[in-house]
N, C-alpha and C positions, 0 to 999 in steps of 0.2 A: 552501621545503619545508614549513614549519609551516602555511602557508595551505592547501596541498593536503590536509594531514591534517585540518585543521579543517573543510574543505568536504565531507569524506566523511560519508555517512550509513549507518545500519544496519550490516550485517556488514562492509561495505567499510571502515568506520572502524577495524576491528581489524587490517587489513593495512597496517602502517606501513612495512614493507620494500618498496622498489621491486621490481618484477618483474625477475628475472634479476640477475646480478652484473655490475657495471661492470668494464671492463678495469683501471681503477685499483685497484678493490677486490680483484680477483683477483690482481693483481701484488703488492699489499700483503700479502695472505694468504700468497702463496708466499714472500715475503721473511721474514715472521714465522716460518713453518714452517722455512725454511732456517736461520734464526738459532737456533731451538730445537735443530735437528739438529746444527749446528756446536757448540753449547754442550754438549749432553748425550751426544754420541758421542765426545768427547775423553775421555781416560783419567780425568781428575778429574771431569768431568761424569757419566760412566758410574758412577763410584763413588758420587757423590751420588744419582743416580737410583736405583741399586740400594738404597741406604739408605732413600730415600723410599718406594719400593715395599714394602720390608720392614716399615716402621713404619706404613704406611697400608693399602694394598690387601690385603696378606697377613694383616692382623689383623682379627678380627671387628668389625663395626660395633656390634653390641649384645652386651654382656657382662652377667653377673649383677650386679644392683645399679645398672646404668647407667640414666640417665633418658633421656627422648626428646631432651632438649637435648644430652646427652652423645653420643647416637647421631647427631644432626644434625651436631654439630661433627666427629665422626670421619668421617662420610660426606662432608662438605664438603672435608676435608683429602684424602681419597682421590680425590675428584672432580678436585681440582687436579692430582694426579699423573696421573690418566687423561687430562686435557687435555694435559699435557706429552707423554705417550705418543702421543696422537692427532696432535700437531704433528710429532713425529718420523716417524710413519708417513706423514703427508701429504708431508713432504719427501722421503722415500725413494721415493714413488710418482711423483715429478716426473721 
């Protein structure tokens, strides 16, 4: 795989993902989404997810006196929760 990447020139060198998704990769993605769904749709998982949403997504990223670093940390935490929500949504669409 690395040899193929090294051989690329120009803009093509930026395309490091192979075109399309392999069957194995798609199956792995479905399995991951299913596990997130299983975890966070259970009563205890839903409780934890609700708490994570309350302390990340529902709070402002920038507050008076916060630095860019503080805002970046808050946004990173919120993004992790958004990724969990996206995995749950993916599993529910299957």
